C-alpha positions in Angstrom: 3.2 24.7 -1.1 2.3 23.6 2.4 4.2 21.0 4.3 3.5 19.9 7.8 3.9 16.8 10.1 0.9 14.9 11.3 0.5 11.7 13.4 -1.8 9.1 11.8 -2.9 5.6 12.1 -2.2 3.0 9.4 -4.2 -0.2 9.0 -2.9 -3.1 6.9 -5.2 -6.1 7.1 -5.3 -6.9 10.9 -2.2 -4.8 11.7 -2.6 -1.3 13.2 0.5 1.0 13.4 0.9 4.6 14.5 3.1 6.6 12.1 4.2 10.1 11.4 3.2 11.4 8.1 4.8 14.3 6.2 1.8 16.0 4.6 3.0 17.7 1.4 0.4 19.7 -0.6 2.8 19.5 -3.6 2.9 15.7 -3.6 0.5 13.9 -6.0 1.1 10.4 -4.7 1.2 8.8 -1.2 4.4 7.0 -0.1 5.6 4.9 2.8 9.2 4.2 3.8 10.4 0.7 3.1 11.9 0.6 6.6 8.4 1.0 8.1 7.1 -1.8 6.0 9.9 -4.1 7.0 10.0 -3.2 10.7 6.3 -4.0 11.0 6.2 -7.0 8.7 3.4 -5.4 6.5 2.3 -7.1 3.4 3.6 -5.6 0.1 2.3 -6.1 -3.4 4.2 -6.0 -6.7 3.4 -3.3 -9.2 2.6 -4.6 -12.7 4.7 -1.7 -14.2 7.5 -0.4 -12.0 8.5 3.3 -12.4 11.1 5.8 -11.3 10.7 8.5 -8.8 12.5 11.9 -8.9 12.9 13.6 -5.5 11.9 17.2 -4.9 15.6 18.2 -5.3 15.5 16.6 -8.8 17.7 13.6 -7.9 16.6 10.0 -8.5 15.3 8.3 -5.4 17.9 6.0 -3.8 15.6 3.0 -3.9 15.6 3.1 -7.7 12.3 2.0 -9.2 9.1 1.8 -7.3 8.2 -1.9 -7.6 5.9 -2.4 -4.6 2.9 -0.8 -2.8 0.7 -1.5 0.2 -3.1 -1.3 0.3 -3.9 0.3 3.6 -6.4 2.5 5.5 -4.9 5.8 6.6 -6.6 7.9 9.3 -5.7 11.4 10.2 -8.0 12.7 12.9 -11.5 11.7 11.8 -10.6 11.3 8.1 -10.1 7.6 7.1 -9.6 6.4 3.5 -8.3 3.4 1.7 -5.0 4.3 0.0 -2.3 2.7 -2.2 1.0 3.8 -0.5 4.0 3.3 -2.8 7.1 1.9 -1.1 10.2 4.0 -1.4 13.2 5.3 0.5 12.0 8.4 2.5 15.1 8.8 4.5 14.1 9.7 8.1 10.4 10.2 7.2 7.9 7.4 7.7 5.2 8.4 5.3 4.4 11.2 2.8 0.8 12.1 2.2 -0.2 14.3 -0.8 -3.0 16.5 -1.7 -5.2 13.7 -3.2 -5.6 12.3 0.3 -6.6 15.7 1.7 -8.9 16.3 -1.2 -11.0 13.3 -0.2 -11.6 14.8 3.3 
């Protein structure tokens, strides 16, 4: 599995933020840290059906269930796509981008 760090741009409505994304080829879903959302006052949406996340070390995520997401545009270099980023506790990481984002490149 490949893991690397990349700087990216995140657009949520009229707000533009620079973030650091952990790109994980083993991840199947894209995530953003709740701290990033709160610090930048970005609009969150409730999920109709919350679900649990198990971390790569097989422990439950500290945030418990995923209950919210953000609809955003994410751009890494010249690749820009609309994404649902699920809001969880990522510790000291701002975002985690999985292979589905890269597949759309």
